[in-house]
A tleap script that builds the chain and sets N, CA, C and O, in Angstrom:
source leaprc.protein.ff14SB
mol = sequence {
  NMET PRO PHE ARG VAL LEU ASN ASP LEU PRO
  ILE GLU TYR GLY LYS LYS ARG SER ILE CYS
  VAL ASP LEU ALA VAL ILE SER ASN ASP LEU
  GLU ASP LYS ASP VAL LEU GLN ARG LYS GLY
  GLN ALA GLU PHE VAL ALA GLU PHE LYS PHE
  GLU PRO SER GLU MET ARG LYS LYS GLU ILE
  CYS ILE HIE LYS LEU PRO VAL VAL GLY TRP
  SER GLU VAL LEU GLU ASP ALA GLU ARG VAL
  LYS ARG PHE VAL ASP ASN SER VAL CVAL
}
set mol.1.N position { -0.925 22.347 5.512 }
set mol.1.CA position { -0.270 21.081 5.750 }
set mol.1.C position { 0.758 20.833 4.635 }
set mol.1.O position { 0.490 21.144 3.475 }
set mol.2.N position { 1.903 20.289 4.966 }
set mol.2.CA position { 2.937 20.059 3.955 }
set mol.2.C position { 2.737 18.773 3.145 }
set mol.2.O position { 3.513 18.502 2.229 }
set mol.3.N position { 1.710 17.978 3.468 }
set mol.3.CA position { 1.503 16.699 2.795 }
set mol.3.C position { 0.071 16.557 2.312 }
set mol.3.O position { -0.843 17.231 2.788 }
set mol.4.N position { -0.096 15.651 1.343 }
set mol.4.CA position { -1.422 15.281 0.838 }
set mol.4.C position { -1.599 13.779 1.015 }
set mol.4.O position { -0.633 13.018 0.957 }
set mol.5.N position { -2.828 13.366 1.228 }
set mol.5.CA position { -3.162 11.948 1.321 }
set mol.5.C position { -3.912 11.576 0.045 }
set mol.5.O position { -4.903 12.208 -0.320 }
set mol.6.N position { -3.414 10.531 -0.627 }
set mol.6.CA position { -4.023 10.082 -1.878 }
set mol.6.C position { -4.421 8.617 -1.763 }
set mol.6.O position { -3.793 7.849 -1.035 }
set mol.7.N position { -5.458 8.240 -2.480 }
set mol.7.CA position { -5.798 6.823 -2.566 }
set mol.7.C position { -5.534 6.342 -3.985 }
set mol.7.O position { -5.591 7.121 -4.937 }
set mol.8.N position { -5.242 5.047 -4.119 }
set mol.8.CA position { -4.953 4.420 -5.413 }
set mol.8.C position { -3.831 5.119 -6.170 }
set mol.8.O position { -3.976 5.437 -7.350 }
set mol.9.N position { -2.724 5.354 -5.495 }
set mol.9.CA position { -1.564 5.995 -6.128 }
set mol.9.C position { -0.769 4.950 -6.906 }
set mol.9.O position { -0.320 3.966 -6.318 }
set mol.10.N position { -0.583 5.140 -8.225 }
set mol.10.CA position { 0.226 4.189 -8.995 }
set mol.10.C position { 1.691 4.238 -8.556 }
set mol.10.O position { 2.274 5.314 -8.421 }
set mol.11.N position { 2.278 3.052 -8.333 }
set mol.11.CA position { 3.695 3.002 -7.967 }
set mol.11.C position { 4.512 2.190 -8.966 }
set mol.11.O position { 5.737 2.131 -8.861 }
set mol.12.N position { 3.845 1.566 -9.932 }
set mol.12.CA position { 4.508 0.833 -11.004 }
set mol.12.C position { 3.705 1.028 -12.279 }
set mol.12.O position { 2.508 1.310 -12.225 }
set mol.13.N position { 4.358 0.880 -13.421 }
set mol.13.CA position { 3.654 0.923 -14.692 }
set mol.13.C position { 2.959 -0.411 -14.921 }
set mol.13.O position { 3.515 -1.466 -14.616 }
set mol.14.N position { 1.747 -0.364 -15.457 }
set mol.14.CA position { 0.995 -1.586 -15.725 }
set mol.14.C position { -0.489 -1.341 -15.565 }
set mol.14.O position { -0.947 -0.200 -15.599 }
set mol.15.N position { -1.251 -2.435 -15.389 }
set mol.15.CA position { -2.698 -2.313 -15.211 }
set mol.15.C position { -2.989 -1.464 -13.974 }
set mol.15.O position { -2.385 -1.675 -12.922 }
set mol.16.N position { -3.890 -0.529 -14.090 }
set mol.16.CA position { -4.140 0.493 -13.068 }
set mol.16.C position { -4.286 -0.048 -11.648 }
set mol.16.O position { -3.482 0.302 -10.784 }
set mol.17.N position { -5.259 -0.869 -11.385 }
set mol.17.CA position { -5.527 -1.282 -10.002 }
set mol.17.C position { -4.437 -2.179 -9.426 }
set mol.17.O position { -4.208 -2.182 -8.217 }
set mol.18.N position { -3.767 -2.937 -10.284 }
set mol.18.CA position { -2.785 -3.879 -9.756 }
set mol.18.C position { -1.474 -3.214 -9.376 }
set mol.18.O position { -0.637 -3.840 -8.726 }
set mol.19.N position { -1.275 -1.966 -9.764 }
set mol.19.CA position { 0.004 -1.301 -9.504 }
set mol.19.C position { -0.142 -0.114 -8.558 }
set mol.19.O position { 0.786 0.682 -8.411 }
set mol.20.N position { -1.285 0.005 -7.928 }
set mol.20.CA position { -1.557 1.123 -7.034 }
set mol.20.C position { -1.496 0.689 -5.567 }
set mol.20.O position { -1.801 -0.454 -5.224 }
set mol.21.N position { -1.095 1.632 -4.717 }
set mol.21.CA position { -1.210 1.393 -3.284 }
set mol.21.C position { -2.521 2.009 -2.820 }
set mol.21.O position { -2.992 2.992 -3.391 }
set mol.22.N position { -3.098 1.432 -1.794 }
set mol.22.CA position { -4.397 1.899 -1.311 }
set mol.22.C position { -4.341 3.312 -0.752 }
set mol.22.O position { -5.262 4.101 -0.965 }
set mol.23.N position { -3.276 3.635 -0.044 }
set mol.23.CA position { -3.164 4.927 0.617 }
set mol.23.C position { -1.720 5.396 0.538 }
set mol.23.O position { -0.795 4.619 0.775 }
set mol.24.N position { -1.530 6.665 0.206 }
set mol.24.CA position { -0.179 7.223 0.138 }
set mol.24.C position { -0.184 8.650 0.671 }
set mol.24.O position { -1.152 9.391 0.499 }
set mol.25.N position { 0.903 9.017 1.315 }
set mol.25.CA position { 1.114 10.384 1.775 }
set mol.25.C position { 2.310 10.916 1.007 }
set mol.25.O position { 3.400 10.346 1.061 }
set mol.26.N position { 2.097 12.031 0.279 }
set mol.26.CA position { 3.190 12.635 -0.485 }
set mol.26.C position { 3.278 14.125 -0.158 }
set mol.26.O position { 2.314 14.744 0.293 }
set mol.27.N position { 4.446 14.668 -0.396 }
set mol.27.CA position { 4.681 16.086 -0.158 }
set mol.27.C position { 3.841 16.921 -1.118 }
set mol.27.O position { 3.585 16.498 -2.245 }
set mol.28.N position { 3.414 18.089 -0.687 }
set mol.28.CA position { 2.631 18.987 -1.531 }
set mol.28.C position { 3.390 19.449 -2.766 }
set mol.28.O position { 2.769 19.826 -3.760 }
set mol.29.N position { 4.715 19.428 -2.726 }
set mol.29.CA position { 5.480 19.891 -3.893 }
set mol.29.C position { 5.670 18.794 -4.944 }
set mol.29.O position { 6.353 19.021 -5.943 }
set mol.30.N position { 5.084 17.619 -4.744 }
set mol.30.CA position { 5.151 16.533 -5.713 }
set mol.30.C position { 3.821 16.357 -6.416 }
set mol.30.O position { 2.762 16.597 -5.835 }
set mol.31.N position { 3.883 15.942 -7.657 }
set mol.31.CA position { 2.697 15.480 -8.371 }
set mol.31.C position { 2.612 13.976 -8.161 }
set mol.31.O position { 3.626 13.335 -7.885 }
set mol.32.N position { 1.430 13.409 -8.287 }
set mol.32.CA position { 1.317 11.962 -8.083 }
set mol.32.C position { 2.173 11.181 -9.063 }
set mol.32.O position { 2.703 10.130 -8.705 }
set mol.33.N position { 2.326 11.668 -10.299 }
set mol.33.CA position { 3.136 10.951 -11.287 }
set mol.33.C position { 4.628 11.003 -10.948 }
set mol.33.O position { 5.390 10.173 -11.444 }
set mol.34.N position { 5.064 11.956 -10.117 }
set mol.34.CA position { 6.471 12.036 -9.719 }
set mol.34.C position { 6.921 10.783 -8.973 }
set mol.34.O position { 8.066 10.355 -9.115 }
set mol.35.N position { 6.043 10.203 -8.192 }
set mol.35.CA position { 6.371 8.979 -7.461 }
set mol.35.C position { 6.538 7.830 -8.451 }
set mol.35.O position { 7.484 7.050 -8.346 }
set mol.36.N position { 5.626 7.726 -9.403 }
set mol.36.CA position { 5.690 6.681 -10.422 }
set mol.36.C position { 6.964 6.803 -11.255 }
set mol.36.O position { 7.589 5.796 -11.589 }
set mol.37.N position { 7.349 8.035 -11.590 }
set mol.37.CA position { 8.535 8.275 -12.429 }
set mol.37.C position { 9.823 8.368 -11.623 }
set mol.37.O position { 10.879 8.670 -12.179 }
set mol.38.N position { 9.749 8.113 -10.326 }
set mol.38.CA position { 10.895 8.127 -9.409 }
set mol.38.C position { 11.587 9.489 -9.342 }
set mol.38.O position { 12.797 9.574 -9.129 }
set mol.39.N position { 10.799 10.555 -9.527 }
set mol.39.CA position { 11.314 11.914 -9.352 }
set mol.39.C position { 11.162 12.366 -7.905 }
set mol.39.O position { 11.681 13.413 -7.518 }
set mol.40.N position { 10.468 11.596 -7.127 }
set mol.40.CA position { 10.240 11.870 -5.716 }
set mol.40.C position { 9.701 10.607 -5.077 }
set mol.40.O position { 9.412 9.626 -5.761 }
set mol.41.N position { 9.569 10.637 -3.770 }
set mol.41.CA position { 9.082 9.439 -3.093 }
set mol.41.C position { 7.936 9.769 -2.157 }
set mol.41.O position { 7.804 10.892 -1.672 }
set mol.42.N position { 7.130 8.783 -1.922 }
set mol.42.CA position { 6.043 8.919 -0.960 }
set mol.42.C position { 6.627 8.870 0.441 }
set mol.42.O position { 7.608 8.170 0.695 }
set mol.43.N position { 6.021 9.612 1.334 }
set mol.43.CA position { 6.438 9.574 2.740 }
set mol.43.C position { 5.940 8.311 3.426 }
set mol.43.O position { 6.575 7.781 4.337 }
set mol.44.N position { 4.783 7.843 2.962 }
set mol.44.CA position { 4.136 6.688 3.583 }
set mol.44.C position { 3.219 6.053 2.558 }
set mol.44.O position { 2.503 6.761 1.849 }
set mol.45.N position { 3.226 4.734 2.465 }
set mol.45.CA position { 2.254 4.013 1.647 }
set mol.45.C position { 1.677 2.873 2.474 }
set mol.45.O position { 2.346 2.324 3.348 }
set mol.46.N position { 0.432 2.526 2.188 }
set mol.46.CA position { -0.221 1.426 2.899 }
set mol.46.C position { -1.079 0.637 1.933 }
set mol.46.O position { -1.722 1.194 1.043 }
set mol.47.N position { -1.075 -0.645 2.123 }
set mol.47.CA position { -1.905 -1.566 1.352 }
set mol.47.C position { -2.776 -2.309 2.360 }
set mol.47.O position { -2.271 -2.832 3.353 }
set mol.48.N position { -4.069 -2.355 2.108 }
set mol.48.CA position { -4.995 -2.974 3.048 }
set mol.48.C position { -5.666 -4.180 2.418 }
set mol.48.O position { -6.006 -4.174 1.235 }
set mol.49.N position { -5.850 -5.200 3.215 }
set mol.49.CA position { -6.650 -6.350 2.820 }
set mol.49.C position { -7.778 -6.446 3.829 }
set mol.49.O position { -7.575 -6.278 5.032 }
set mol.50.N position { -8.973 -6.720 3.317 }
set mol.50.CA position { -10.159 -6.722 4.155 }
set mol.50.C position { -11.015 -7.921 3.812 }
set mol.50.O position { -11.358 -8.136 2.649 }
set mol.51.N position { -11.348 -8.673 4.783 }
set mol.51.CA position { -12.261 -9.801 4.597 }
set mol.51.C position { -13.386 -9.648 5.612 }
set mol.51.O position { -13.154 -9.784 6.814 }
set mol.52.N position { -14.605 -9.368 5.146 }
set mol.52.CA position { -15.712 -9.186 6.076 }
set mol.52.C position { -16.029 -10.464 6.844 }
set mol.52.O position { -15.805 -11.574 6.361 }
set mol.53.N position { -16.538 -10.286 8.011 }
set mol.53.CA position { -16.946 -11.406 8.845 }
set mol.53.C position { -18.128 -12.125 8.203 }
set mol.53.O position { -19.007 -11.501 7.607 }
set mol.54.N position { -18.130 -13.436 8.336 }
set mol.54.CA position { -19.268 -14.230 7.865 }
set mol.54.C position { -20.564 -13.807 8.570 }
set mol.54.O position { -21.660 -14.008 8.046 }
set mol.55.N position { -20.422 -13.222 9.759 }
set mol.55.CA position { -21.587 -12.782 10.526 }
set mol.55.C position { -22.273 -11.579 9.883 }
set mol.55.O position { -23.384 -11.221 10.274 }
set mol.56.N position { -21.625 -10.949 8.898 }
set mol.56.CA position { -22.193 -9.761 8.255 }
set mol.56.C position { -22.875 -10.092 6.929 }
set mol.56.O position { -23.087 -9.195 6.113 }
set mol.57.N position { -23.222 -11.354 6.698 }
set mol.57.CA position { -23.820 -11.777 5.429 }
set mol.57.C position { -25.066 -10.981 5.064 }
set mol.57.O position { -25.346 -10.778 3.882 }
set mol.58.N position { -25.814 -10.530 6.064 }
set mol.58.CA position { -27.024 -9.759 5.784 }
set mol.58.C position { -26.696 -8.380 5.222 }
set mol.58.O position { -27.521 -7.783 4.529 }
set mol.59.N position { -25.500 -7.867 5.512 }
set mol.59.CA position { -25.109 -6.525 5.087 }
set mol.59.C position { -24.309 -6.519 3.782 }
set mol.59.O position { -24.185 -5.477 3.138 }
set mol.60.N position { -23.770 -7.666 3.392 }
set mol.60.CA position { -22.863 -7.737 2.254 }
set mol.60.C position { -23.400 -8.751 1.256 }
set mol.60.O position { -23.845 -9.833 1.640 }
set mol.61.N position { -23.359 -8.402 -0.015 }
set mol.61.CA position { -23.788 -9.340 -1.048 }
set mol.61.C position { -22.912 -10.583 -0.982 }
set mol.61.O position { -21.688 -10.487 -1.063 }
set mol.62.N position { -23.524 -11.729 -0.836 }
set mol.62.CA position { -22.787 -12.974 -0.632 }
set mol.62.C position { -21.891 -13.309 -1.820 }
set mol.62.O position { -20.870 -13.976 -1.651 }
set mol.63.N position { -22.256 -12.856 -3.021 }
set mol.63.CA position { -21.414 -13.144 -4.183 }
set mol.63.C position { -20.088 -12.370 -4.135 }
set mol.63.O position { -19.195 -12.630 -4.942 }
set mol.64.N position { -19.955 -11.442 -3.218 }
set mol.64.CA position { -18.708 -10.692 -3.039 }
set mol.64.C position { -17.691 -11.445 -2.178 }
set mol.64.O position { -16.527 -11.049 -2.117 }
set mol.65.N position { -18.114 -12.525 -1.512 }
set mol.65.CA position { -17.233 -13.267 -0.618 }
set mol.65.C position { -16.701 -14.524 -1.290 }
set mol.65.O position { -17.433 -15.097 -2.097 }
set mol.66.N position { -15.517 -14.988 -1.033 }
set mol.66.CA position { -14.490 -14.294 -0.258 }
set mol.66.C position { -13.891 -13.142 -1.056 }
set mol.66.O position { -13.895 -13.155 -2.286 }
set mol.67.N position { -13.384 -12.161 -0.352 }
set mol.67.CA position { -12.824 -10.961 -0.963 }
set mol.67.C position { -11.339 -11.143 -1.268 }
set mol.67.O position { -10.870 -10.755 -2.338 }
set mol.68.N position { -10.606 -11.729 -0.336 }
set mol.68.CA position { -9.147 -11.792 -0.427 }
set mol.68.C position { -8.695 -13.236 -0.609 }
set mol.68.O position { -9.124 -14.146 0.101 }
set mol.69.N position { -7.807 -13.410 -1.591 }
set mol.69.CA position { -7.145 -14.702 -1.763 }
set mol.69.C position { -5.687 -14.567 -1.361 }
set mol.69.O position { -5.094 -13.502 -1.530 }
set mol.70.N position { -5.110 -15.622 -0.837 }
set mol.70.CA position { -3.728 -15.552 -0.355 }
set mol.70.C position { -2.761 -15.164 -1.471 }
set mol.70.O position { -1.787 -14.459 -1.207 }
set mol.71.N position { -2.996 -15.598 -2.702 }
set mol.71.CA position { -2.093 -15.248 -3.810 }
set mol.71.C position { -2.059 -13.738 -4.024 }
set mol.71.O position { -1.015 -13.188 -4.375 }
set mol.72.N position { -3.189 -13.062 -3.816 }
set mol.72.CA position { -3.226 -11.599 -3.943 }
set mol.72.C position { -2.380 -10.934 -2.866 }
set mol.72.O position { -1.714 -9.932 -3.125 }
set mol.73.N position { -2.404 -11.485 -1.670 }
set mol.73.CA position { -1.603 -10.942 -0.579 }
set mol.73.C position { -0.114 -11.055 -0.933 }
set mol.73.O position { 0.646 -10.107 -0.738 }
set mol.74.N position { 0.292 -12.207 -1.449 }
set mol.74.CA position { 1.690 -12.411 -1.834 }
set mol.74.C position { 2.098 -11.478 -2.969 }
set mol.74.O position { 3.208 -10.946 -2.957 }
set mol.75.N position { 1.218 -11.269 -3.951 }
set mol.75.CA position { 1.506 -10.347 -5.056 }
set mol.75.C position { 1.676 -8.920 -4.537 }
set mol.75.O position { 2.593 -8.214 -4.955 }
set mol.76.N position { 0.801 -8.495 -3.632 }
set mol.76.CA position { 0.898 -7.152 -3.060 }
set mol.76.C position { 2.200 -6.979 -2.284 }
set mol.76.O position { 2.859 -5.946 -2.392 }
set mol.77.N position { 2.564 -7.985 -1.511 }
set mol.77.CA position { 3.807 -7.907 -0.736 }
set mol.77.C position { 5.010 -7.796 -1.668 }
set mol.77.O position { 5.935 -7.030 -1.394 }
set mol.78.N position { 5.007 -8.537 -2.744 }
set mol.78.CA position { 6.110 -8.483 -3.711 }
set mol.78.C position { 6.162 -7.117 -4.407 }
set mol.78.O position { 7.243 -6.571 -4.627 }
set mol.79.N position { 5.009 -6.576 -4.746 }
set mol.79.CA position { 4.939 -5.255 -5.395 }
set mol.79.C position { 5.471 -4.169 -4.473 }
set mol.79.O position { 6.227 -3.302 -4.912 }
set mol.80.N position { 5.087 -4.204 -3.206 }
set mol.80.CA position { 5.563 -3.204 -2.251 }
set mol.80.C position { 7.072 -3.350 -2.043 }
set mol.80.O position { 7.775 -2.348 -1.911 }
set mol.81.N position { 7.573 -4.579 -2.011 }
set mol.81.CA position { 9.017 -4.799 -1.886 }
set mol.81.C position { 9.756 -4.195 -3.086 }
set mol.81.O position { 10.790 -3.550 -2.915 }
set mol.82.N position { 9.228 -4.404 -4.300 }
set mol.82.CA position { 9.850 -3.799 -5.492 }
set mol.82.C position { 9.869 -2.282 -5.379 }
set mol.82.O position { 10.860 -1.641 -5.730 }
set mol.83.N position { 8.784 -1.712 -4.893 }
set mol.83.CA position { 8.694 -0.266 -4.753 }
set mol.83.C position { 9.738 0.250 -3.773 }
set mol.83.O position { 10.395 1.256 -4.042 }
set mol.84.N position { 9.899 -0.423 -2.645 }
set mol.84.CA position { 10.885 -0.017 -1.645 }
set mol.84.C position { 12.305 -0.168 -2.202 }
set mol.84.O position { 13.147 0.709 -2.009 }
set mol.85.N position { 12.564 -1.283 -2.892 }
set mol.85.CA position { 13.882 -1.527 -3.458 }
set mol.85.C position { 14.268 -0.481 -4.512 }
set mol.85.O position { 15.449 -0.177 -4.679 }
set mol.86.N position { 13.284 0.063 -5.215 }
set mol.86.CA position { 13.534 1.025 -6.294 }
set mol.86.C position { 13.275 2.460 -5.888 }
set mol.86.O position { 13.261 3.344 -6.744 }
set mol.87.N position { 13.072 2.714 -4.616 }
set mol.87.CA position { 12.671 4.050 -4.176 }
set mol.87.C position { 13.794 5.066 -4.375 }
set mol.87.O position { 14.976 4.726 -4.428 }
set mol.88.N position { 13.376 6.316 -4.481 }
set mol.88.CA position { 14.314 7.426 -4.600 }
set mol.88.C position { 14.797 7.788 -3.211 }
set mol.88.O position { 13.986 7.926 -2.294 }
set mol.89.N position { 16.074 7.942 -3.038 }
set mol.89.CA position { 16.630 8.278 -1.730 }
set mol.89.C position { 16.889 9.767 -1.657 }
set mol.89.O position { 17.360 10.262 -0.633 }
savepdb mol mol.pdb
quit
């Protein structure tokens, strides 16, 4: 296969988890740091937000809920926009 699938790929410098995308597809001839250093670009990136159903309380530790806050969604959207704006063509 000409591509690799990676999770938690850093796309900006900073605190590790806050600057990573959840899923990325990159060419086999790239190192993961090449995307961060703008020496190459990812073919595809995805960021996921997940909020379990209240009906699953028996399966999930209640102290884990809520998982997603709207401010986090806005921060992720802004981060992905910066990544697209600065991408290597």
